[in-house]
N, C-alpha and C positions, 0 to 999 in steps of 0.2 A: 706712377705707383707709389705706395709708401714704403719707406725703408724698413728692413727688418733689424732693428737695433740689438736684438738678442745674440745675433750671429758675429757682430763686430767685436774683435778681439779673441775669437776663437781660433784655436789652431785645428787644421785638418790635414787629410792626406789626399794627393791628387789621384784620382782613379783614371782619368785621362788628362796627359799633359797638355799645358797651355801653349799657344803658339804666338804670344805676344799681341801685337795689334792685328795679326792675321786671323785670330779667333780664340774663343774659349776653351778651356778643358773642363773637367767636373771634379768636384772636390767632396769629400764625405767629412762632415763636420758633426762632433757630438754637441748637441745643443737641445736644450728644454728636456733633459732626462733621456734623451733617446739619440739616434744618428739620422742626419737628414744630407741630401745631396743637393748641391748648387752648381750652376754654371759659374766657372772661375775665370776672370780676366786677370791678367798680369801684363806689366810693361814689357818684360822680356820672356822668352819662353821658358818654361819649367818642365821637367821631366815627370813621367809616370811615377808614383811612389814618393815624390818629394813632399817634405812637411812644409806647410804654408800657414801664414797668419792672415786672418780675415781683416781688411783694414777699412773696407767700406762696403755698404750694401747699395745695390743699384735697384732694388725691388724686384718683383717678378722673379724671384729665387735666383738672382745673379749677384754675384760679389766680386770685389777686387781683391786680389791676395799679393803677397810677397813671399819670398822664399824666408823660411825660418831655420835657424841653427840654434841649437840649445846653447846659451851663452856659458853654461857652466860644464860644457862638454870638455873644453881644453884644460881645465882644472883636474880632469880625472888622471891625467898623465903627469901631474906635479907630484912629486914626492912630499910626504908630510914630514915636518920636522917635529921630532918627538919631544924636543926640549923646549 
């Protein structure tokens, strides 16, 4: 089955947690001007509600994901030097 290139690089939220190699979860992704769900596979288990990044499409509405953390999040707690 052909890959769905549009979804690669998109972030989403896990509606059903992944179980690593034991099985997929389900992700909700904003893509093509709407929201779509895909089966989501990951190397390690990820919990419901986790923010993830789609790194590969398997076709047939299945994707590979990794956990995603906002790289700027840690900067929000750093005081700004006014000078």
